[in-house]
C-alpha positions as CSV (number, residue, x, y, z in Angstrom):
1,M,26.7,-7.9,77.7
2,N,25.6,-6.6,74.3
3,S,23.7,-8.3,71.4
4,D,26.9,-9.7,69.8
5,D,27.7,-11.4,73.1
6,I,24.3,-13.0,73.2
7,L,24.5,-14.1,69.6
8,A,28.0,-15.6,70.3
9,Y,26.7,-17.5,73.3
10,L,23.7,-18.9,71.5
11,T,25.9,-20.0,68.6
12,E,28.2,-21.8,70.9
13,H,25.4,-23.3,73.0
14,P,22.6,-24.5,70.7
15,E,21.4,-26.8,73.5
16,F,20.0,-23.6,75.2
17,F,16.9,-23.8,73.0
18,E,16.3,-27.4,74.0
19,E,16.7,-26.7,77.7
20,Q,14.6,-23.6,77.7
21,V,11.5,-24.7,75.7
22,E,9.1,-23.2,78.1
23,F,10.9,-19.9,78.1
24,L,10.9,-19.7,74.3
25,T,7.1,-20.0,74.3
26,Q,6.9,-17.0,76.6
27,V,9.1,-14.7,74.5
28,R,7.1,-12.1,72.7
29,I,8.6,-10.1,69.9
30,P,7.2,-7.5,67.5
31,N,5.2,-8.8,64.5
32,P,6.8,-7.5,61.3
33,H,3.3,-7.3,59.7
34,G,1.5,-5.5,62.5
35,D,1.5,-4.1,66.0
36,R,0.6,-7.4,67.8
37,A,3.4,-9.2,69.6
38,V,4.0,-12.8,68.6
39,S,5.9,-15.7,70.1
40,L,9.4,-16.6,68.9
41,T,8.0,-19.7,67.2
42,E,5.4,-17.6,65.3
43,R,8.1,-15.1,64.3
44,Q,10.3,-18.0,63.0
45,I,7.3,-19.3,61.0
46,V,6.9,-15.8,59.5
47,A,10.6,-15.6,58.6
48,L,10.5,-19.1,57.0
49,R,7.5,-18.2,54.9
50,S,9.3,-15.1,53.7
51,Q,12.3,-17.2,52.8
52,I,10.1,-19.8,51.0
53,R,8.5,-17.0,48.9
54,G,12.0,-15.8,48.0
55,L,13.0,-19.3,47.0
56,E,9.9,-19.8,45.0
57,V,10.6,-16.6,43.0
58,H,14.2,-17.7,42.5
59,L,13.1,-21.1,41.3
60,S,10.5,-19.6,39.0
61,D,13.2,-17.4,37.4
62,M,15.5,-20.4,37.0
63,I,12.7,-22.4,35.3
64,R,12.0,-19.5,33.0
65,F,15.6,-19.0,32.0
66,A,15.9,-22.8,31.4
67,K,12.9,-22.7,29.1
68,E,14.3,-19.7,27.2
69,N,17.7,-21.5,26.8
70,D,16.0,-24.6,25.5
71,I,14.1,-22.5,22.9
72,T,17.3,-20.7,21.8
73,A,19.3,-24.0,21.7
74,E,16.6,-25.5,19.4
75,K,16.8,-22.5,17.1
76,V,20.6,-22.8,16.9
77,H,20.2,-26.5,16.2
78,R,17.8,-25.9,13.3
79,M,20.1,-23.3,11.8
80,G,23.0,-25.8,12.0
81,V,21.0,-28.5,10.3
82,S,20.1,-26.1,7.5
83,L,23.7,-25.0,7.0
84,L,24.7,-28.6,6.7
85,G,22.7,-28.8,3.4
86,A,24.1,-25.6,1.9
87,E,26.3,-26.3,-1.2
88,D,27.5,-22.8,-2.1
89,L,27.9,-19.3,-0.8
90,A,24.5,-18.1,-1.9
91,S,22.7,-20.9,-0.1
92,V,24.8,-20.5,3.1
93,M,23.9,-16.9,3.2
94,C,20.3,-17.5,2.4
95,F,20.0,-19.9,5.4
96,L,21.9,-17.6,7.7
97,Y,19.8,-14.5,6.8
98,A,16.5,-16.5,7.0
99,H,17.2,-18.0,10.4
100,L,18.7,-14.9,12.0
101,S,15.9,-12.6,10.7
102,G,13.2,-15.2,11.2
103,S,13.8,-17.4,14.3
104,F,16.0,-15.0,16.1
105,N,14.1,-11.8,15.0
106,V,17.3,-9.9,14.2
107,P,16.2,-6.9,12.0
108,H,19.5,-6.4,10.1
109,V,22.3,-8.9,9.2
110,A,25.4,-8.4,7.1
111,V,28.5,-10.5,6.5
112,R,31.8,-9.7,5.0
113,L,34.6,-12.1,4.1
114,W,38.2,-11.6,3.1
115,G,41.1,-13.8,2.0
116,V,38.7,-16.5,0.7
117,G,36.4,-17.0,-2.2
118,S,38.7,-16.0,-5.1
119,G,37.5,-17.4,-8.4
120,L,33.9,-18.1,-7.2
121,V,31.2,-17.8,-9.8
122,D,29.4,-15.4,-7.4
123,D,32.5,-13.5,-6.5
124,D,30.5,-10.3,-6.9
125,A,28.4,-11.2,-3.9
126,A,28.0,-8.5,-1.3
127,E,29.8,-10.7,1.2
128,L,32.9,-10.6,-0.9
129,L,33.1,-6.8,-1.3
130,P,36.3,-5.1,-0.2
131,V,36.7,-4.6,3.6
132,P,38.7,-1.7,5.1
133,D,41.8,-2.7,7.0
134,D,40.5,-1.1,10.2
135,I,37.5,-3.5,10.3
136,K,39.8,-6.5,9.6
137,I,42.1,-5.5,12.4
138,F,39.1,-5.0,14.7
139,A,37.6,-8.4,13.9
140,G,40.9,-10.1,14.2
141,G,41.5,-8.6,17.6
142,I,38.2,-9.7,19.4
143,K,38.2,-13.1,20.8
144,R,34.4,-13.3,21.3
145,P,31.4,-11.3,19.9
146,F,31.4,-7.6,20.5
147,C,28.0,-6.4,21.7
148,G,27.1,-2.7,22.4
149,H,26.2,0.6,21.0
150,A,26.4,1.2,17.3
151,T,28.2,4.5,17.5
152,G,31.6,4.4,16.0
153,Q,31.2,0.9,14.6
154,A,32.4,1.1,10.9
155,S,30.7,-2.2,10.0
156,V,27.3,-0.5,10.4
157,E,27.9,1.2,7.0
158,W,27.3,-2.2,5.4
159,L,23.6,-1.7,6.0
160,G,23.4,1.3,3.6
161,D,20.4,3.5,4.1
162,Q,19.5,1.8,7.4
163,A,22.8,2.6,9.0
164,P,21.7,5.9,10.5
165,H,18.9,4.2,12.4
166,I,21.0,1.5,14.0
167,Q,21.4,1.8,17.8
168,S,23.0,-1.5,18.9
169,V,25.1,-4.2,17.3
170,A,26.6,-7.6,17.8
171,Q,29.8,-8.3,15.8
172,I,30.9,-11.9,15.5
173,P,34.3,-12.7,14.2
174,L,34.5,-15.6,11.7
175,R,37.5,-17.7,12.3
176,E,39.1,-20.9,11.0
177,N,38.8,-24.0,13.2
178,D,39.8,-23.7,16.9
179,G,40.2,-20.0,17.0
180,G,42.5,-19.7,14.0
181,A,42.9,-16.8,11.6
182,C,39.9,-14.4,11.2
183,F,38.5,-14.3,7.7
184,G,35.3,-12.5,8.2
185,L,32.8,-10.6,10.3
186,M,29.1,-11.1,10.9
187,L,27.1,-8.0,11.9
188,L,23.8,-8.3,13.7
189,A,22.1,-4.9,14.2
190,S,18.9,-3.4,15.7
191,E,17.2,0.0,16.1
192,D,16.6,-1.1,19.7
193,I,19.5,0.3,21.9
194,Q,18.8,-2.5,24.4
195,R,18.9,-5.4,21.9
196,F,22.7,-5.9,22.1
197,Y,24.4,-4.6,25.2
198,P,28.0,-5.0,26.6
199,D,27.1,-7.4,29.5
200,M,24.9,-9.8,27.6
201,G,25.8,-13.4,27.3
202,T,27.5,-14.4,24.1
203,M,27.5,-18.2,24.2
204,Y,24.9,-18.7,21.5
205,L,26.4,-15.9,19.4
206,E,29.7,-17.7,19.5
207,R,28.1,-21.0,18.5
208,I,26.3,-19.3,15.6
209,G,29.6,-17.7,14.6
210,D,31.4,-21.1,14.7
211,M,28.7,-22.8,12.6
212,A,28.6,-19.9,10.1
213,A,32.4,-19.9,9.8
214,A,32.6,-23.7,9.2
215,S,29.9,-23.6,6.6
216,L,31.5,-20.6,4.8
217,L,34.9,-22.2,4.7
218,R,33.4,-25.3,3.3
219,V,32.0,-23.5,0.3
220,V,34.5,-20.7,-0.3
221,G,37.7,-21.8,1.4
């Protein structure tokens, strides 16, 4: 009989532990925290304490993540409220830049639009400058924000003199309602290579993109 046979027997006959209470109190097994042998009951207590500590750490992490999500959600909400009051392209961009660089601490932000805004008074705004076709194709082809290294990302050139220093980016496509046609791209950039990375969650970035797209369409569409 090997250890697997013993485990199988005990699994199939849980009443063994009730019938052999005295025997269990006599079983001595190595203490994981020292040389002294301990009873099976003591060993179980040690194991349970270890499990509890692991659960406490897991619970602490969950609480921390929940608090962080609440803070982020509040920031997104405040941005949305501000955008509701924007009446033109300049004010929409002012609110976007202020919240992203302020509340979200994004060092560099740039937006480009195409196919909208013809005839606007401020049609010389940076957001309406010509955009190369390769960027339009890229933006139209991504279904959710692209996050990762800045190398090879043409939109980084929108940042002018700061472009050579950028290490990571998030690029958010701006679309018409319900995933319609792409009419723009929002660039968030940082000198920190870990700020935007491929496996990061994009839920809040998507929401920011949706709000920005809706606000921009309202004033330039």
